[in-house]
C-alpha positions as CSV (number, residue, x, y, z in Angstrom):
1,M,10.5,14.9,14.4
2,F,7.9,12.3,15.1
3,R,7.2,11.6,18.8
4,R,8.6,8.2,19.9
5,N,6.3,5.5,21.1
6,G,6.3,5.2,24.9
7,D,4.3,4.6,28.0
8,S,3.1,8.2,28.0
9,E,1.1,7.8,24.8
10,N,-1.1,5.2,26.5
11,R,-2.2,7.6,29.3
12,L,-5.5,8.9,28.0
13,K,-5.9,12.5,29.3
14,W,-9.2,14.1,28.8
15,N,-8.9,17.7,27.9
16,R,-9.8,20.1,25.1
17,E,-7.0,18.9,22.8
18,T,-7.9,15.2,23.3
19,L,-11.5,15.9,22.4
20,S,-10.3,17.9,19.4
21,R,-8.2,15.0,18.2
22,I,-11.2,12.6,18.6
23,V,-13.4,14.9,16.5
24,Q,-10.7,15.1,13.8
25,I,-10.5,11.3,13.6
26,Y,-14.4,11.1,13.7
27,Q,-14.4,13.0,10.3
28,F,-13.1,9.8,8.7
29,I,-15.9,7.8,10.4
30,K,-18.6,10.3,9.7
31,P,-19.5,9.0,6.2
32,Y,-20.3,5.6,7.9
33,R,-21.9,7.0,11.0
34,G,-25.2,5.1,10.2
35,Y,-23.4,1.8,10.5
36,F,-21.6,3.1,13.6
37,L,-24.9,4.0,15.4
38,V,-26.6,0.7,14.3
39,G,-23.6,-1.1,15.7
40,L,-23.8,0.8,19.0
41,V,-27.5,0.0,19.4
42,L,-26.9,-3.7,18.6
43,L,-24.0,-3.7,21.1
44,I,-26.2,-2.3,23.9
45,I,-29.1,-4.6,23.2
46,S,-26.9,-7.7,23.0
47,S,-25.2,-6.7,26.2
48,L,-28.5,-6.2,28.0
49,I,-29.9,-9.5,26.7
50,F,-26.7,-11.2,28.0
51,M,-27.4,-9.7,31.5
52,I,-30.7,-11.6,31.6
53,F,-28.9,-14.9,31.6
54,P,-27.5,-14.9,35.2
55,G,-30.9,-13.7,36.7
56,A,-32.8,-16.4,34.7
57,A,-30.3,-19.0,35.8
58,G,-30.9,-18.1,39.5
59,E,-34.7,-18.2,39.0
60,M,-34.3,-21.6,37.3
61,A,-32.5,-22.8,40.4
62,N,-35.3,-21.4,42.6
63,A,-37.9,-23.2,40.3
64,A,-36.0,-26.5,40.7
65,N,-36.0,-25.9,44.5
66,G,-39.7,-25.0,44.5
67,T,-39.1,-21.5,45.9
68,S,-39.5,-19.4,42.7
69,E,-42.0,-16.6,42.8
70,L,-42.3,-16.7,39.0
71,P,-44.8,-19.2,37.3
72,Y,-42.2,-20.9,35.0
73,S,-40.9,-24.4,34.9
74,V,-37.3,-25.5,34.5
75,R,-38.2,-26.7,31.0
76,E,-39.5,-23.2,30.1
77,Y,-36.3,-21.6,31.5
78,G,-34.3,-23.9,29.2
79,I,-36.3,-22.6,26.2
80,L,-35.6,-19.0,27.4
81,F,-31.9,-19.7,27.5
82,L,-32.0,-21.1,24.0
83,I,-33.8,-17.9,22.8
84,I,-31.3,-15.7,24.6
85,L,-28.3,-17.5,23.0
86,I,-29.8,-17.3,19.5
87,L,-30.6,-13.6,19.9
88,Q,-27.2,-12.9,21.4
89,G,-25.5,-14.7,18.5
90,L,-27.5,-12.8,15.9
91,F,-27.0,-9.4,17.5
92,S,-23.3,-10.1,18.0
93,Y,-22.9,-11.1,14.3
94,F,-24.6,-8.0,12.9
95,R,-22.8,-5.8,15.4
96,T,-19.4,-7.2,14.3
97,I,-20.3,-6.7,10.6
98,T,-21.4,-3.0,11.1
99,F,-18.3,-2.2,13.2
100,A,-16.1,-3.9,10.5
101,V,-17.7,-1.7,7.8
102,V,-16.9,1.4,9.9
103,S,-13.3,0.4,10.7
104,E,-12.3,-1.0,7.3
105,K,-13.8,1.7,5.2
106,G,-12.9,4.5,7.7
107,M,-9.3,3.4,8.0
108,A,-9.0,2.9,4.3
109,D,-9.9,6.6,4.0
110,V,-7.3,7.4,6.6
111,R,-4.6,5.4,4.7
112,K,-5.5,7.2,1.5
113,A,-5.4,10.6,3.1
114,L,-2.2,9.8,4.9
115,Y,-0.4,8.5,1.9
116,A,-1.5,11.5,-0.2
117,K,-0.2,13.8,2.5
118,L,3.1,11.9,2.7
119,I,3.7,11.8,-1.0
120,T,3.1,15.5,-1.4
121,Q,5.6,16.6,1.3
122,P,8.7,18.5,0.3
123,V,12.1,16.8,0.1
124,Q,13.2,18.3,3.4
125,F,10.5,16.2,5.2
126,F,12.0,12.9,4.1
127,E,15.6,14.0,4.7
128,E,14.7,14.8,8.4
129,R,13.1,11.5,9.0
130,R,13.9,7.8,8.7
131,V,11.8,5.7,6.3
132,G,10.9,3.3,9.1
133,E,9.4,6.1,11.1
134,I,7.3,7.3,8.1
135,S,6.1,3.9,7.1
136,S,5.1,3.0,10.6
137,R,2.6,5.9,10.5
138,I,0.7,4.2,7.7
139,T,1.1,0.7,9.0
140,A,1.4,0.2,12.7
141,D,-0.5,3.4,13.8
142,V,-3.3,2.9,11.4
143,E,-3.6,-0.8,12.4
144,K,-3.8,0.4,16.1
145,L,-6.5,2.9,15.2
146,Q,-8.4,0.3,13.2
147,G,-8.2,-2.2,16.1
148,A,-9.6,0.5,18.4
149,F,-12.7,1.0,16.1
150,S,-13.3,-2.6,15.2
151,I,-12.7,-4.3,18.6
152,T,-11.4,-2.2,21.5
153,L,-14.1,0.5,21.5
154,A,-16.9,-1.9,21.1
155,E,-15.6,-4.1,23.9
156,F,-15.0,-1.1,26.1
157,L,-18.6,0.0,25.7
158,R,-19.9,-3.5,26.2
159,Q,-18.0,-3.8,29.5
160,V,-19.3,-0.4,30.6
161,V,-22.9,-1.6,29.9
162,I,-22.2,-4.8,31.8
163,L,-20.8,-2.9,34.7
164,I,-23.6,-0.4,35.0
165,S,-26.4,-2.8,34.4
166,G,-24.8,-5.5,36.7
167,I,-24.5,-3.0,39.6
168,A,-28.1,-1.9,39.1
169,I,-29.4,-5.5,39.0
170,L,-27.5,-6.5,42.1
171,G,-28.8,-3.5,43.9
172,W,-32.3,-4.6,43.1
173,L,-31.7,-8.3,43.6
174,A,-29.8,-8.3,46.9
175,P,-29.3,-4.8,48.4
176,R,-27.6,-6.0,51.6
177,L,-25.1,-8.3,49.9
178,S,-24.5,-5.7,47.2
179,L,-23.4,-3.2,49.8
180,V,-20.9,-5.8,51.2
181,M,-19.6,-6.5,47.7
182,L,-19.3,-2.8,46.7
183,L,-17.4,-2.0,49.9
184,S,-14.8,-4.7,49.4
185,F,-14.6,-6.0,45.8
186,P,-13.8,-2.8,43.8
187,V,-10.9,-1.9,46.1
188,I,-9.4,-5.4,45.6
189,V,-9.8,-5.2,41.8
190,I,-8.3,-1.7,41.6
191,I,-5.3,-2.9,43.6
192,A,-5.0,-5.8,41.1
193,I,-5.1,-3.4,38.1
194,V,-2.3,-1.2,39.6
195,F,-0.3,-4.3,40.4
196,G,-0.8,-5.5,36.8
197,R,0.4,-2.2,35.3
198,Y,3.6,-2.4,37.4
199,I,4.2,-6.0,36.1
200,R,3.7,-4.9,32.5
201,K,6.2,-2.0,33.1
202,L,8.8,-4.5,34.3
203,S,8.0,-6.7,31.3
204,R,8.6,-3.9,28.9
205,E,11.9,-3.0,30.7
206,R,13.0,-6.6,30.3
207,Q,12.1,-6.6,26.6
208,D,13.9,-3.3,26.0
209,M,17.0,-4.6,27.6
210,L,16.8,-7.9,25.6
211,A,16.5,-5.8,22.4
212,S,19.6,-3.8,23.5
213,T,21.5,-7.0,24.0
214,N,20.5,-8.3,20.6
215,V,21.7,-5.0,19.1
216,I,25.2,-5.8,20.5
217,V,25.1,-9.2,18.9
218,E,24.0,-7.8,15.5
219,E,26.6,-5.0,15.5
220,T,29.5,-7.2,16.4
221,L,28.5,-10.0,13.9
222,Q,28.0,-7.4,11.1
223,S,31.3,-5.7,11.9
224,F,33.2,-8.8,12.7
225,S,36.3,-7.8,10.7
226,A,36.5,-4.5,12.6
227,V,36.3,-6.4,15.9
228,K,39.1,-8.7,14.8
229,S,41.3,-6.1,13.3
230,F,41.1,-4.0,16.5
231,T,41.5,-7.0,18.8
232,N,38.3,-6.1,20.7
233,E,37.0,-9.6,21.3
234,W,37.5,-9.2,25.1
235,F,35.9,-5.7,25.1
236,E,32.8,-7.0,23.2
237,T,32.5,-10.1,25.4
238,V,32.5,-7.9,28.5
239,R,30.0,-5.5,27.0
240,Y,27.6,-8.3,26.1
241,G,28.1,-10.0,29.5
242,R,27.1,-6.8,31.3
243,S,24.0,-6.4,29.2
244,V,23.0,-10.0,29.9
245,D,23.6,-9.5,33.7
246,E,21.2,-6.5,33.6
247,I,18.6,-8.7,31.9
248,V,19.0,-11.2,34.8
249,T,18.6,-8.5,37.4
250,I,15.4,-7.2,35.8
251,S,14.1,-10.7,35.2
252,L,14.6,-11.7,38.8
253,R,12.8,-8.5,40.0
254,F,10.1,-9.3,37.5
255,A,9.8,-12.8,38.9
256,R,9.6,-11.6,42.5
257,T,6.9,-9.1,41.6
258,R,4.9,-11.8,39.8
259,G,5.3,-14.1,42.8
260,I,3.9,-11.4,45.1
261,F,1.1,-10.8,42.6
262,F,0.2,-14.5,42.6
263,I,0.1,-14.4,46.5
264,F,-2.2,-11.4,46.2
265,I,-4.5,-13.2,43.7
266,I,-4.7,-16.3,45.8
267,T,-5.1,-14.7,49.2
268,V,-6.7,-11.3,48.8
269,L,-8.7,-11.5,45.5
270,F,-10.0,-15.0,46.1
271,G,-10.3,-14.2,49.8
272,G,-12.6,-11.3,48.9
273,I,-14.7,-13.5,46.7
274,F,-15.0,-16.1,49.3
275,F,-15.9,-13.5,51.9
276,V,-18.8,-12.2,49.7
277,L,-19.9,-15.8,49.1
278,W,-19.8,-16.6,52.9
279,Q,-21.9,-13.5,53.6
280,G,-24.3,-14.6,50.9
281,A,-24.5,-18.1,52.5
282,L,-25.3,-16.5,55.8
283,F,-28.1,-14.5,54.2
284,V,-29.5,-17.7,52.7
285,E,-29.3,-19.4,56.0
286,R,-31.1,-16.6,57.8
287,G,-33.8,-16.5,55.1
288,Y,-32.8,-13.1,53.7
289,M,-32.4,-14.5,50.1
290,E,-33.1,-17.6,48.1
291,V,-30.4,-20.0,46.9
292,G,-31.1,-19.2,43.3
293,D,-30.7,-15.5,44.0
294,L,-27.3,-16.2,45.6
295,F,-26.4,-18.2,42.5
296,S,-27.3,-15.2,40.3
297,F,-25.5,-12.9,42.6
298,I,-22.3,-14.9,42.2
299,I,-22.5,-14.8,38.4
300,Y,-23.2,-11.1,38.4
301,T,-20.4,-10.4,40.8
302,G,-18.0,-12.3,38.5
303,L,-19.2,-10.4,35.5
304,I,-18.8,-7.0,37.3
305,G,-15.3,-8.0,38.5
306,G,-14.3,-9.0,34.9
307,A,-15.8,-5.8,33.6
308,I,-13.8,-3.6,36.0
309,G,-10.5,-5.5,35.1
310,S,-11.2,-5.3,31.4
311,I,-12.1,-1.6,31.4
312,G,-8.7,-0.8,32.8
313,N,-6.9,-2.7,30.1
314,L,-9.2,-1.4,27.3
315,Y,-8.8,2.1,28.6
316,T,-5.1,1.8,28.2
317,Q,-5.5,0.4,24.7
318,L,-7.7,3.3,23.8
319,G,-5.0,5.6,25.1
320,G,-2.5,3.9,22.8
321,A,-4.9,4.3,19.9
322,L,-5.3,8.0,20.7
323,G,-1.5,8.3,20.7
324,A,-1.5,6.7,17.2
325,A,-4.2,9.1,16.1
326,E,-2.2,12.1,17.3
327,R,0.9,10.9,15.3
328,I,-1.3,10.4,12.2
329,L,-3.0,13.8,12.6
330,E,0.5,15.3,13.1
331,I,1.1,14.5,9.4
332,L,-2.4,15.2,8.1
333,D,-2.2,18.7,9.6
334,R,1.0,19.5,7.8
335,E,1.3,21.9,4.8
336,Q,1.8,20.0,1.6
337,E,4.0,20.9,-1.4
338,V,1.7,19.7,-4.1
339,D,-2.1,20.1,-4.1
340,L,-3.5,16.9,-5.7
341,D,-6.9,18.5,-6.1
342,Q,-5.6,21.5,-8.1
343,D,-5.9,21.5,-11.8
344,H,-2.2,22.0,-12.8
345,R,-2.2,23.9,-16.1
346,D,0.3,22.8,-18.8
347,L,3.5,24.9,-18.9
348,K,6.1,24.7,-21.6
349,L,9.4,26.3,-20.7
350,S,12.2,27.3,-23.1
351,G,14.8,26.4,-20.5
352,N,16.8,29.6,-19.8
353,I,18.3,29.3,-16.3
354,V,19.9,32.2,-14.3
355,F,21.4,32.1,-10.8
356,E,21.9,35.5,-9.3
357,Q,24.1,35.7,-6.2
358,V,22.6,32.6,-4.7
359,S,23.6,31.5,-1.2
360,F,22.2,28.4,0.5
361,E,22.3,26.3,3.7
362,Y,20.4,23.1,4.1
363,P,17.7,23.4,6.8
364,T,19.1,20.3,8.6
365,R,22.6,21.8,8.5
366,D,22.1,25.6,8.7
367,D,25.5,26.1,10.3
368,V,27.2,25.1,6.9
369,T,26.9,27.4,3.9
370,V,26.8,25.1,0.9
371,L,26.6,27.8,-1.8
372,K,28.2,31.3,-1.5
373,D,27.1,34.1,-3.9
374,V,26.8,31.8,-6.9
375,S,26.0,33.5,-10.2
376,F,25.8,31.9,-13.7
377,Q,23.5,31.6,-16.7
378,V,22.5,28.8,-19.0
379,A,20.9,29.9,-22.3
380,A,18.0,27.8,-23.6
381,G,19.3,24.7,-25.4
382,Q,22.9,25.1,-24.0
383,K,24.9,22.3,-22.4
384,V,26.8,23.3,-19.3
385,A,28.8,21.1,-16.9
386,L,29.4,21.5,-13.2
387,V,32.6,20.0,-11.9
388,G,34.4,20.1,-8.6
389,A,35.2,17.9,-5.6
390,S,32.6,16.2,-3.5
391,G,30.7,18.7,-1.3
392,S,31.5,21.7,-3.5
393,G,27.8,22.3,-4.2
394,K,27.1,20.7,-7.6
395,S,24.1,18.6,-6.7
396,T,22.7,21.4,-4.6
397,L,22.5,23.6,-7.7
398,A,20.5,20.9,-9.4
399,K,18.1,20.7,-6.4
400,L,17.5,24.4,-6.5
401,I,16.6,24.2,-10.2
402,M,14.1,21.5,-9.4
403,R,12.9,23.6,-6.5
404,F,13.5,20.8,-3.9
405,Y,14.6,23.8,-1.9
406,D,14.4,27.6,-2.1
407,P,17.6,29.7,-2.0
408,G,18.5,31.3,1.3
409,S,19.4,34.5,-0.5
410,G,19.6,35.6,-4.2
411,K,17.4,34.4,-7.0
412,V,17.0,31.3,-9.2
413,L,15.2,32.3,-12.5
414,I,13.9,30.1,-15.2
415,D,12.7,31.9,-18.3
416,N,13.2,35.2,-16.4
417,K,10.8,34.2,-13.6
418,A,11.7,33.2,-10.1
419,V,11.2,29.5,-9.6
420,E,9.1,30.0,-6.5
421,T,6.5,31.8,-8.6
422,Y,5.9,28.7,-10.7
423,D,3.4,26.0,-9.8
424,V,5.9,23.3,-8.5
425,T,4.2,20.5,-10.4
426,A,4.1,22.4,-13.7
427,L,7.8,23.4,-13.2
428,R,9.0,19.8,-12.6
429,K,7.1,18.5,-15.5
430,N,9.6,20.4,-17.6
431,I,12.6,18.8,-15.9
432,A,14.0,15.3,-16.2
433,V,16.8,13.8,-14.1
434,V,19.1,10.9,-15.0
435,P,21.0,10.1,-11.7
436,Q,24.1,8.1,-11.1
437,E,22.3,5.5,-9.1
438,V,19.1,4.7,-11.0
439,I,16.3,3.4,-8.9
440,L,13.7,1.4,-10.9
441,F,10.4,0.2,-9.6
442,G,9.9,-3.5,-9.3
443,G,7.4,-3.9,-12.2
444,S,8.1,-4.3,-15.9
445,I,10.4,-2.4,-18.2
446,R,7.3,-0.9,-19.9
447,E,6.0,0.4,-16.6
448,N,9.4,2.0,-15.7
449,I,9.6,3.8,-19.1
450,L,6.0,4.9,-18.9
451,Y,6.8,6.6,-15.5
452,G,8.0,9.5,-17.6
453,K,4.6,9.8,-19.4
454,H,1.8,7.6,-18.2
455,D,-0.4,8.0,-21.3
456,A,2.2,7.3,-23.9
457,S,1.5,4.8,-26.6
458,D,3.5,1.6,-27.3
459,E,5.0,3.3,-30.4
460,E,6.3,6.2,-28.2
461,V,7.7,3.7,-25.7
462,V,9.6,1.8,-28.4
463,Q,10.8,5.0,-30.0
464,A,12.1,6.3,-26.6
465,A,13.8,2.9,-26.0
466,E,15.5,3.1,-29.4
467,Q,16.8,6.6,-28.9
468,A,18.1,5.5,-25.5
469,N,20.1,2.6,-27.1
470,A,17.9,0.3,-24.9
471,W,15.7,-1.4,-27.5
472,E,18.4,-3.9,-28.6
473,F,18.7,-5.5,-25.2
474,I,15.0,-5.2,-24.4
475,N,14.2,-7.0,-27.6
476,R,16.5,-9.9,-26.6
477,F,14.4,-10.6,-23.5
478,P,11.7,-13.3,-24.1
479,E,9.1,-11.0,-22.6
480,G,10.4,-7.8,-24.2
481,L,8.9,-4.7,-22.6
482,D,7.0,-6.8,-20.1
483,T,10.2,-8.2,-18.6
484,I,10.1,-7.8,-14.8
485,V,13.1,-5.8,-13.6
486,G,13.0,-6.9,-10.0
487,D,13.3,-4.8,-6.8
488,R,15.1,-1.6,-7.6
489,G,16.0,-3.0,-11.0
490,V,18.2,-5.7,-9.6
491,K,17.7,-8.0,-12.6
492,L,19.3,-5.5,-15.0
493,S,22.9,-4.4,-15.3
494,G,24.0,-0.9,-14.4
495,G,24.2,0.2,-18.0
496,Q,20.8,-1.3,-18.8
497,R,19.2,0.5,-15.8
498,Q,20.8,3.8,-17.0
499,R,19.4,3.4,-20.5
500,I,15.9,2.6,-19.1
501,A,16.2,5.9,-17.1
502,I,17.2,7.7,-20.3
503,A,14.3,6.3,-22.2
504,R,12.0,7.4,-19.4
505,A,13.5,10.9,-19.6
506,I,13.2,11.0,-23.5
507,L,9.5,10.0,-23.1
508,R,9.0,12.9,-20.7
509,N,10.3,15.3,-23.4
510,P,11.7,17.9,-20.9
511,S,12.8,21.4,-21.6
512,I,15.6,21.1,-18.9
513,L,17.7,18.0,-18.4
514,I,19.9,17.3,-15.4
515,L,22.5,14.6,-15.7
516,D,23.9,13.7,-12.2
517,E,27.1,11.6,-12.7
518,A,25.1,9.5,-15.2
519,T,28.1,7.4,-16.5
520,S,30.6,7.5,-13.6
521,S,29.8,3.9,-12.3
522,L,29.9,2.2,-15.7
523,D,32.5,0.2,-17.6
524,A,33.9,1.4,-20.9
525,E,31.4,-0.4,-23.2
526,A,28.4,0.5,-21.1
527,E,29.6,4.1,-20.9
528,R,29.9,4.2,-24.7
529,L,26.3,3.1,-25.2
530,V,24.9,5.3,-22.4
531,Q,26.8,8.3,-23.6
532,G,25.4,7.8,-27.1
533,A,21.9,7.7,-25.6
534,L,22.6,10.8,-23.6
535,N,23.8,12.7,-26.7
536,N,20.4,11.8,-28.3
537,L,18.6,13.0,-25.2
538,M,20.5,16.3,-24.9
539,K,19.7,17.5,-28.5
540,G,17.7,20.7,-28.4
541,R,17.4,20.8,-24.6
542,T,19.0,22.9,-21.8
543,S,21.3,20.4,-20.2
544,V,23.1,20.7,-16.8
545,I,25.7,18.0,-16.4
546,I,27.2,17.1,-13.1
547,A,30.4,15.2,-13.9
548,H,33.5,13.6,-12.4
549,R,34.7,12.0,-15.6
550,L,35.9,15.1,-17.5
551,S,36.2,13.1,-20.7
552,T,32.4,13.1,-21.0
553,I,32.1,17.0,-21.0
554,R,34.7,18.0,-23.6
555,D,32.1,19.2,-26.0
556,V,29.8,21.2,-23.6
557,D,29.2,24.9,-24.2
558,C,30.6,26.0,-20.8
559,I,32.1,24.4,-17.8
560,Y,31.7,25.8,-14.3
561,V,34.3,24.8,-11.7
562,L,33.1,24.9,-8.0
563,E,35.2,24.9,-4.9
564,S,33.7,25.2,-1.4
565,G,30.4,26.5,-2.8
566,R,31.9,29.2,-5.1
567,I,32.4,29.2,-8.9
568,V,36.1,29.7,-9.3
569,E,36.5,29.1,-13.0
570,K,34.3,29.0,-16.1
571,G,35.0,28.4,-19.8
572,T,35.2,25.6,-22.4
573,H,37.3,22.5,-21.9
574,K,40.0,23.9,-24.1
575,E,40.1,27.3,-22.4
576,L,40.2,25.8,-18.9
577,S,42.8,23.2,-19.8
578,L,45.2,26.0,-20.8
579,L,45.0,27.7,-17.4
580,E,48.3,26.9,-15.7
581,N,47.7,25.6,-12.1
582,G,43.9,26.2,-12.6
583,A,41.4,24.2,-10.6
584,Y,40.1,22.5,-13.8
585,S,43.5,21.8,-15.3
586,N,44.6,20.1,-12.0
587,L,41.5,17.9,-12.1
588,A,42.0,17.1,-15.7
589,R,45.7,16.3,-15.2
590,L,44.6,13.5,-12.7
591,Q,42.4,11.9,-15.3
592,F,44.1,12.3,-18.7
593,E,47.2,14.0,-20.2
594,I,46.7,17.5,-21.6
595,S,48.3,17.8,-24.9
């Protein structure tokens, strides 16, 4: 499973594995390393130019006071400031552009690689994970990584340059006062950072508890009838009240901590600043330094303090970005079911299917044996039906034919070859599925039919729609094939969606057809139209029909009856109906009278 987001992912630990992850992510930036290096150079230059400003401001004050050792007037310092601002603006602009190129194009490559890896994962991957978890990898995690490359990393490096250059300048400008500042100021800032982290932790606890409280509200409102029918109004009120009381407890602790932090800021942090300023004023009074130098020292001290505070926060953000990178790489490092770069050769199967003593357990439920020594054969072009109660293993047999899973034991053969020996893409191109719940894409009818064969002509699309008994209703729409079906096909009726799915399968021209309860949710008229389309589709193809409505499988070549993962009966509708107290005859008796 994916690792859940948490505080631990923001703790950047420097070790061999961390460096390995950084190198892996750098592979996506490597094609744009020229822009990255130019951006770094511009960043360093613009930061150093910015550090000229406080020193020049102090010298300007000395010039105005008549104590400057440099032969420049106040007017000339004004021109210098203008030049510094223009250069700073230009360097910052081009640095922003170069880092944007790196982050946008690099993260676009990450998104493409991540989506390609996700879409080529086996079915088991998606059954073990929630869609929200998967989609967050390609949205939230990539966004976090992009923010790190476009803003956070650049800002982190800028603050490091400011910190190092600022300390160096102060050491040269006022050695004595710098020693006082370095002995007191960093300790105060570090305490403030630790305090800030604890406050953020309390804030997250409060948000989590608030979210839990909202869950109670959502659950009870969505299941209001259950609350009423079980007379649990009092229970839910007490449950919600306890959750709210916990929020109050955490909020008050949060408020007390913030109050103490404000006291710390006002007394200790500002006290430390005033102490350094007081020492500086004494140095000026004693002639150890000029007023302008003290002015520069104050600005540099503020910049260094800001840099120390920012570096802590930015370091935490980089840790979060590295956590996002690890979750992305966790997917990118996975084996994939389909190789998109491989040239899949065309394969045309005749459609002979054989199951030999197949047993199977789902990987996520390996304590439950779904199929038990199942053996049967479907000759090419035959129509067979699988019937049985829910959970008897019908759909599992279809999944093994499509090689969504491999059997635990036994063999599944298609055209006398084990399915695992086929290229999975070439195999599935010979199979089409018409499910009970058809899911259409939100585009047009044309796009949904073309999903079976992307390079089909309009004539082929129309012909497939006609064979699927769909052309009549399509032609009635003002926009015809270009009619938008809506999200998941919501603008079409169930019967219309089924016929679009059948047209898509006809266009695919499969050797093997799997019909999974294709008419069970339709009314009588829609079922008649869809069944006629299915009859057209099944002509000359190996067809495996999973059915609950036994009236739809009277004419198949063979019916296999499953109970608890075993085939207990096989034969035609007529043969099985004559078996007294047989599993099939009992099912049939529930649906229609046997003459």
